[in-house]
C-alpha positions as CSV (number, residue, x, y, z in Angstrom):
1,M,-40.4,30.2,16.1
2,S,-40.9,26.8,14.5
3,Q,-43.2,26.5,11.6
4,V,-44.7,23.5,13.3
5,T,-46.0,25.5,16.2
6,A,-47.3,28.3,14.0
7,T,-50.8,26.7,14.3
8,D,-54.0,27.2,16.1
9,L,-54.2,25.5,19.5
10,Y,-57.2,23.5,18.6
11,E,-55.2,21.7,15.9
12,V,-53.0,20.4,18.8
13,T,-55.8,19.4,21.1
14,M,-57.5,17.5,18.3
15,A,-54.4,15.8,17.2
16,L,-53.6,14.7,20.8
17,S,-57.1,13.3,21.1
18,Y,-56.9,11.4,17.9
19,L,-53.6,9.8,19.0
20,R,-55.0,8.9,22.3
21,E,-58.1,7.3,20.7
22,G,-55.9,5.4,18.1
23,M,-57.6,7.4,15.2
24,Q,-54.8,7.4,12.7
25,G,-56.8,6.3,9.6
26,S,-56.4,8.1,6.3
27,A,-58.2,11.4,6.2
28,T,-58.7,13.8,3.2
29,F,-59.2,17.5,3.8
30,S,-60.2,19.8,1.0
31,L,-59.1,23.5,1.0
32,F,-61.4,25.7,-1.0
33,V,-63.0,29.2,-1.1
34,R,-66.7,29.2,-0.4
35,D,-67.5,32.5,-2.2
36,L,-65.4,34.9,-4.2
37,P,-65.0,38.3,-2.5
38,P,-67.1,41.2,-3.9
39,G,-65.5,42.7,-7.0
40,R,-63.7,39.5,-8.1
41,G,-64.5,37.6,-11.2
42,F,-61.8,35.0,-10.6
43,L,-59.0,34.0,-8.3
44,V,-55.4,33.0,-9.1
45,A,-54.2,29.9,-7.4
46,A,-51.0,30.8,-5.5
47,G,-49.0,29.7,-2.5
48,L,-48.6,26.0,-3.5
49,E,-44.8,26.1,-3.8
50,P,-44.2,27.4,-0.2
51,A,-46.9,25.0,1.0
52,L,-45.0,22.0,-0.4
53,D,-41.8,23.3,1.2
54,Y,-43.6,23.5,4.5
55,L,-45.0,20.0,4.3
56,S,-41.6,18.6,3.1
57,G,-40.0,19.9,6.3
58,F,-42.8,19.3,8.7
59,R,-41.6,17.3,11.8
60,V,-42.5,17.7,15.4
61,G,-39.3,18.0,17.5
62,R,-38.6,18.2,21.2
63,S,-38.8,22.0,21.3
64,D,-42.1,21.9,19.5
65,V,-43.5,19.5,22.1
66,Q,-42.3,21.8,24.8
67,E,-44.1,24.8,23.2
68,F,-47.3,22.8,22.8
69,A,-47.2,21.7,26.4
70,E,-46.6,25.3,27.6
71,A,-49.5,26.5,25.5
72,L,-51.7,23.8,26.9
73,R,-50.5,24.5,30.5
74,R,-49.8,20.8,30.9
75,P,-46.7,18.7,31.7
76,I,-44.5,18.0,28.7
77,D,-45.3,14.3,28.9
78,D,-48.9,15.0,28.0
79,A,-47.7,16.4,24.6
80,E,-45.0,13.8,24.1
81,P,-47.2,11.6,21.7
82,L,-46.8,14.3,19.1
83,R,-43.0,14.1,19.1
84,G,-41.6,12.7,15.8
85,L,-44.8,13.3,13.9
86,S,-44.0,14.2,10.3
87,F,-46.0,14.7,7.1
88,G,-46.0,11.5,5.0
89,G,-49.2,12.0,3.1
90,R,-50.4,12.8,-0.4
91,V,-51.2,16.3,-1.8
92,R,-53.3,16.9,-4.9
93,A,-53.5,20.6,-5.9
94,V,-54.2,23.1,-8.6
95,P,-50.8,24.4,-9.9
96,E,-49.9,28.0,-9.3
97,G,-51.1,30.5,-11.9
98,R,-54.4,28.6,-12.8
99,L,-57.6,30.6,-12.4
100,V,-60.1,29.1,-9.9
101,F,-63.6,29.8,-8.8
102,A,-65.9,29.4,-5.8
103,G,-66.2,25.9,-4.4
104,E,-63.2,24.5,-6.3
105,P,-60.5,22.8,-4.2
106,L,-57.2,24.6,-4.4
107,L,-55.6,21.6,-2.6
108,E,-56.5,18.3,-1.1
109,V,-54.4,16.6,1.6
110,T,-54.7,12.9,2.3
111,A,-52.7,11.7,5.3
112,P,-53.1,9.9,8.7
113,L,-55.7,12.0,10.6
114,P,-53.3,13.7,13.1
115,Q,-50.9,14.7,10.4
116,A,-53.6,16.2,8.1
117,Q,-55.1,18.0,11.1
118,L,-51.9,19.6,12.4
119,V,-51.0,21.3,9.0
120,E,-54.4,22.9,8.5
121,T,-53.7,26.4,9.9
122,Y,-50.4,27.0,8.1
123,L,-51.7,25.8,4.8
124,L,-54.8,28.1,5.0
125,S,-52.6,31.0,5.9
126,L,-50.2,30.4,3.0
127,L,-52.7,29.8,0.3
128,C,-55.3,32.3,1.3
129,H,-52.9,35.3,1.6
130,Q,-51.1,34.5,-1.6
131,T,-54.2,33.7,-3.7
132,T,-55.7,37.0,-2.4
133,V,-52.7,39.1,-3.4
134,A,-52.1,37.3,-6.7
135,S,-55.7,37.8,-7.7
136,K,-55.5,41.6,-7.0
137,A,-52.3,41.9,-8.9
138,A,-53.8,40.0,-11.8
139,R,-56.6,42.5,-12.1
140,C,-54.0,45.3,-12.3
141,V,-52.5,43.4,-15.3
142,L,-56.0,43.4,-16.9
143,A,-56.4,47.1,-16.2
144,A,-53.0,48.1,-17.5
145,A,-53.9,46.7,-20.9
146,G,-50.3,45.8,-21.8
147,R,-48.5,48.7,-20.1
148,P,-45.7,47.6,-17.7
149,L,-46.4,47.3,-14.0
150,V,-43.9,47.5,-11.1
151,D,-44.4,46.3,-7.5
152,F,-43.8,49.1,-5.0
153,S,-45.6,47.3,-2.1
154,L,-42.8,46.3,0.4
155,R,-43.0,49.3,2.7
156,R,-46.8,48.9,3.1
157,T,-47.3,45.2,3.3
158,H,-48.2,43.4,6.5
159,G,-44.5,42.7,7.3
160,P,-41.4,42.0,5.3
161,G,-42.4,38.3,4.7
162,A,-45.7,39.5,3.1
163,G,-43.7,41.9,1.0
164,M,-41.5,39.1,-0.3
165,Q,-44.6,37.1,-1.2
166,A,-46.2,40.1,-2.9
167,A,-43.2,40.7,-5.2
168,R,-43.2,37.0,-6.2
169,L,-46.9,37.0,-6.9
170,C,-46.8,40.1,-8.9
171,A,-44.1,38.6,-11.0
172,L,-46.2,35.4,-11.4
173,V,-49.0,37.4,-13.0
174,G,-46.7,39.4,-15.3
175,F,-45.4,42.5,-13.5
176,A,-42.2,43.8,-15.1
177,G,-40.3,44.5,-11.9
178,T,-40.2,45.1,-8.1
179,S,-38.7,47.7,-5.8
180,N,-37.9,44.9,-3.4
181,V,-34.1,44.1,-3.7
182,A,-34.3,40.8,-1.7
183,A,-37.2,39.5,-3.8
184,A,-35.5,40.6,-7.0
185,N,-32.4,38.6,-6.2
186,R,-34.3,35.6,-4.8
187,Y,-36.8,35.2,-7.6
188,G,-34.9,36.6,-10.6
189,I,-37.2,39.6,-10.9
190,P,-35.8,42.9,-12.4
191,A,-35.3,45.5,-9.7
192,A,-36.8,48.9,-10.3
193,G,-36.7,52.2,-8.4
194,T,-36.2,55.9,-8.7
195,M,-35.8,58.4,-5.8
196,A,-37.8,59.7,-2.8
197,H,-39.1,63.3,-2.3
198,S,-36.6,63.5,0.7
199,Y,-33.8,63.1,-1.8
200,I,-34.9,66.2,-3.7
201,E,-35.4,68.1,-0.4
202,T,-31.8,67.6,0.7
203,F,-30.4,69.6,-2.2
204,A,-30.3,73.3,-2.8
205,S,-32.5,73.0,-5.8
206,E,-34.5,70.4,-7.7
207,E,-32.1,70.8,-10.6
208,A,-29.1,70.1,-8.4
209,A,-30.8,66.9,-7.1
210,F,-31.5,65.7,-10.7
211,R,-27.9,66.4,-11.8
212,A,-26.4,64.7,-8.8
213,F,-28.6,61.6,-9.3
214,A,-27.7,61.4,-13.0
215,H,-24.0,61.7,-12.2
216,A,-24.2,58.9,-9.6
217,H,-26.2,56.6,-12.0
218,P,-24.8,56.6,-15.5
219,G,-27.5,54.3,-16.9
220,P,-31.1,55.5,-17.8
221,V,-32.5,57.4,-14.9
222,T,-36.0,58.4,-13.7
223,F,-36.6,61.7,-12.0
224,L,-39.4,62.3,-9.4
225,V,-40.9,65.6,-10.6
226,D,-43.7,66.4,-8.1
227,T,-41.9,67.4,-4.9
228,F,-42.7,71.1,-5.2
229,D,-44.5,72.1,-8.4
230,T,-45.0,69.3,-11.0
231,D,-45.0,71.4,-14.1
232,R,-41.8,73.1,-13.1
233,G,-40.4,69.8,-12.1
234,V,-41.0,68.4,-15.6
235,A,-39.4,71.4,-17.2
236,T,-36.4,71.1,-14.9
237,A,-36.1,67.4,-15.7
238,A,-36.3,68.1,-19.4
239,R,-33.5,70.7,-19.2
240,V,-31.3,68.2,-17.3
241,F,-32.0,65.4,-19.8
242,K,-31.1,67.7,-22.7
243,D,-27.9,69.1,-21.0
244,L,-26.6,65.7,-20.2
245,G,-27.6,64.1,-23.5
246,L,-30.0,61.7,-21.8
247,G,-33.3,60.5,-23.3
248,S,-33.8,56.9,-24.4
249,G,-34.7,54.7,-21.5
250,C,-35.1,57.6,-19.1
251,G,-38.3,58.7,-17.4
252,I,-40.1,60.9,-15.1
253,R,-42.4,59.7,-12.2
254,L,-45.6,61.4,-11.3
255,D,-46.8,60.5,-7.7
256,S,-49.6,62.9,-6.9
257,G,-52.5,65.0,-8.1
258,D,-54.8,64.4,-11.0
259,L,-52.4,61.9,-12.7
260,G,-54.3,62.0,-16.0
261,A,-54.2,65.8,-16.4
262,V,-50.6,66.1,-15.1
263,A,-49.5,63.3,-17.5
264,R,-51.0,65.1,-20.5
265,R,-49.2,68.3,-19.6
266,A,-45.9,66.5,-18.9
267,R,-46.1,64.6,-22.2
268,A,-46.7,67.8,-24.1
269,A,-43.7,69.5,-22.3
270,L,-41.4,66.5,-23.0
271,D,-42.4,66.2,-26.6
272,G,-41.9,70.0,-27.0
273,A,-38.4,69.6,-25.7
274,G,-37.6,66.9,-28.3
275,L,-37.8,64.2,-25.6
276,G,-40.5,62.0,-27.0
277,D,-38.6,58.9,-25.9
278,V,-38.7,59.8,-22.2
279,R,-41.3,57.7,-20.5
280,I,-43.9,58.8,-17.9
281,I,-44.4,56.5,-14.9
282,A,-47.3,57.0,-12.6
283,S,-47.6,56.0,-8.9
284,G,-49.4,57.1,-5.8
285,G,-52.2,55.0,-4.3
286,L,-52.9,53.2,-7.5
287,D,-54.6,49.8,-7.9
288,E,-56.6,48.2,-10.8
289,Y,-59.4,50.8,-10.4
290,G,-57.1,53.8,-10.7
291,V,-55.1,52.2,-13.5
292,D,-58.3,51.2,-15.4
293,R,-59.6,54.8,-15.2
294,L,-56.3,56.3,-16.5
295,V,-56.1,53.8,-19.3
296,R,-59.7,54.4,-20.4
297,E,-59.2,58.1,-20.3
298,G,-56.2,57.8,-22.6
299,A,-53.7,59.2,-20.2
300,P,-50.2,59.2,-21.8
301,I,-48.7,57.1,-19.1
302,D,-46.2,54.4,-20.1
303,A,-45.9,52.4,-16.9
304,F,-47.6,52.1,-13.5
305,A,-46.1,51.5,-10.1
306,V,-48.6,50.0,-7.6
307,G,-48.0,49.4,-3.9
308,T,-50.2,49.7,-0.8
309,K,-53.5,48.7,-2.2
310,V,-52.2,45.8,-4.2
311,G,-49.7,44.3,-1.6
312,T,-52.5,44.4,1.0
313,A,-55.3,43.5,-1.4
314,A,-57.0,46.5,0.2
315,D,-60.5,46.2,-1.2
316,A,-60.8,42.4,-0.5
317,P,-58.0,41.5,2.0
318,Y,-59.2,38.0,2.9
319,L,-60.8,34.9,1.5
320,D,-63.8,33.0,2.9
321,A,-61.7,29.8,2.7
322,A,-62.1,26.5,4.5
323,Y,-60.1,23.3,5.1
324,K,-62.7,20.6,5.6
325,L,-62.7,16.9,6.1
326,V,-64.3,15.2,3.2
327,E,-63.3,11.6,3.8
328,Y,-62.1,9.5,6.7
329,D,-61.1,5.9,6.8
330,G,-62.5,5.3,3.4
331,H,-65.9,6.9,4.1
332,P,-67.1,10.2,2.6
333,V,-68.2,12.7,5.2
334,M,-69.7,16.2,5.0
335,K,-70.8,19.1,7.2
336,L,-74.5,20.3,7.3
337,S,-74.1,23.5,9.2
338,S,-76.4,26.3,7.9
339,A,-74.7,28.2,5.0
340,K,-71.6,26.1,5.5
341,V,-72.5,22.8,3.9
342,T,-69.6,20.9,2.4
343,A,-69.6,18.3,-0.4
344,P,-68.2,14.8,0.5
345,G,-65.5,12.8,-1.1
346,Q,-62.1,13.4,-2.8
347,K,-62.6,15.8,-5.7
348,Q,-61.4,16.9,-9.1
349,V,-62.1,19.9,-11.2
350,F,-62.7,19.3,-14.9
351,R,-62.2,22.3,-17.0
352,G,-63.8,22.8,-20.4
353,P,-63.4,25.5,-23.1
354,G,-64.1,29.0,-21.8
355,L,-63.2,27.9,-18.3
356,R,-66.5,26.1,-17.9
357,D,-65.8,23.9,-14.9
358,V,-67.4,20.8,-13.4
359,I,-66.5,19.8,-9.8
360,G,-66.6,16.0,-9.7
361,L,-65.1,13.1,-7.7
362,A,-61.4,12.3,-7.9
363,D,-61.9,8.9,-9.5
364,E,-64.3,10.2,-12.2
365,K,-63.2,9.9,-15.8
366,P,-62.8,13.5,-17.3
367,P,-65.7,14.4,-19.5
368,A,-64.8,14.7,-23.2
369,G,-63.0,17.9,-24.1
370,T,-62.0,18.7,-20.5
371,E,-58.8,18.6,-18.4
372,A,-58.3,17.8,-14.8
373,L,-57.0,20.7,-12.8
374,L,-55.7,19.0,-9.6
375,R,-52.4,17.2,-10.0
376,T,-50.6,14.9,-7.5
377,V,-47.8,17.1,-6.3
378,M,-46.7,15.1,-3.2
379,R,-46.8,11.4,-2.4
380,D,-45.6,9.8,0.9
381,G,-44.5,13.3,2.0
382,L,-42.2,13.8,-1.0
383,R,-42.6,16.0,-4.0
384,T,-43.5,14.1,-7.1
385,E,-41.6,16.6,-9.4
386,P,-39.0,19.4,-9.1
387,P,-40.1,22.7,-7.7
388,D,-42.3,24.7,-10.1
389,T,-40.9,27.9,-11.7
390,L,-42.4,31.4,-12.0
391,T,-42.1,31.1,-15.8
392,A,-44.2,28.0,-15.9
393,A,-46.8,29.5,-13.5
394,H,-47.0,32.7,-15.5
395,A,-47.6,30.7,-18.7
396,R,-50.5,28.9,-17.1
397,F,-51.9,32.2,-15.9
398,E,-51.7,33.8,-19.3
399,A,-53.4,30.8,-20.9
400,D,-56.3,30.8,-18.4
401,L,-56.7,34.6,-18.5
402,A,-57.0,34.5,-22.3
403,A,-59.9,32.0,-22.0
404,L,-61.7,33.9,-19.2
405,P,-65.1,35.2,-20.3
406,N,-65.3,38.9,-20.8
407,E,-67.8,39.4,-18.0
408,A,-65.3,38.0,-15.5
409,R,-62.5,40.1,-16.8
410,R,-64.3,43.4,-16.1
411,I,-62.7,45.6,-13.5
412,D,-66.1,47.1,-12.4
413,R,-68.8,44.6,-11.3
414,P,-67.3,41.4,-12.8
415,V,-69.4,38.3,-12.9
416,A,-67.6,35.1,-12.1
417,P,-68.2,31.7,-13.8
418,E,-70.1,29.3,-11.6
419,P,-68.8,25.7,-11.6
420,M,-71.3,22.9,-11.8
421,A,-71.3,19.7,-9.8
422,S,-71.1,16.4,-11.6
423,Q,-73.9,13.9,-11.4
424,R,-71.8,11.5,-9.3
425,L,-70.9,14.2,-6.8
426,T,-74.5,15.3,-6.6
427,T,-75.6,11.7,-6.0
428,L,-73.0,11.0,-3.4
429,T,-73.9,14.3,-1.6
430,T,-77.5,13.1,-1.4
431,V,-76.6,9.7,-0.1
432,V,-74.3,11.0,2.6
433,R,-76.8,13.6,3.7
434,Q,-79.5,10.9,4.0
435,R,-77.1,8.7,6.0
436,I,-76.2,11.5,8.4
437,A,-79.9,12.3,8.8
438,S,-80.8,8.7,9.6
439,R,-78.0,8.5,12.1
440,T,-78.5,11.8,13.9
441,G,-82.0,13.0,13.1
442,A,-80.5,16.1,11.5
């Protein structure tokens, strides 16, 4: 399936109508999140790099026109005006890794109206999913309080593609590794993994399984110890470690039960066997809430593996995001629908100390002591700079996270900063609203 046809049908019907009417003036659409999901004190901007890849390669070919015509149940000639359409516009966006808040544009597209319209659905899909997962993973980083995290989400994500994205996004916010071999190779992320309960079950005994695994893997190994009885599993693992002269870099994984209590008993058993350098890794349905509880309880867990709930952003799996027209043919426009009012004009976000943000107009001069978040990342359909790196995105994330107010960092009931509107944006909104009211009686 072509990425071009991975769109909602109404994007096609509108684009064809614009072409028929000769409406190809410059249009600016703003992609933003109306309100943060419950339980979120911030969002992590993500998905821009694949979005730029998509726009760079966007071109409607003959097979795309055929698919559009079939979907419309019309002759192919009716969809022929779309053939050859490519993206030649400008993109201004918040770089990946920056923290963002409600109402702030993640991205603004300025292009001839049919082009800007056709790319809406794909851009929303990319940025919404990836920002959602990155934000969930970032909260796990906060909860872990410096302990390493590993992404175990691939088998539970909504498809292998989503699993690749999840591994990349977890690395972006600072995870130490991923179980996903393809993602590890593609993105340069350390691969991490242990064994499954089925592996233990295929051997005559738990000890035989541990010994076979250690013989097959001469480097540091991690044994899964809760297949039958966790306390006995820990004792067996300790015996095998001692017999084989293993210790430093090795670990045990706990995957079930009261992880805090089990970890305390395991730590005592390992220390008693002279294996103080064997690590304890916890997994099994964890996300930031479980990790936070274990850390606050002082559980002797050295690292956490998180999967299902993080890769699917289980408690807040979507964003109330929109891609709305804010300017057409040089004129600012806005929507007045109840509870869905949009602000007109091309915008910029000015960030001050403590992540105090002001949403203003793109041509405003930054207030003293602030920086502009949106950068021009594409012009005339071409990237303005080389592709970004995970290292650079992670550095931006760490800098913003360090400046985030404490109330927004909380795992339980966080309070997100609320951006202000600049005076110029407020005035323009009033003017455009009055103009619409005088024209329509709204």
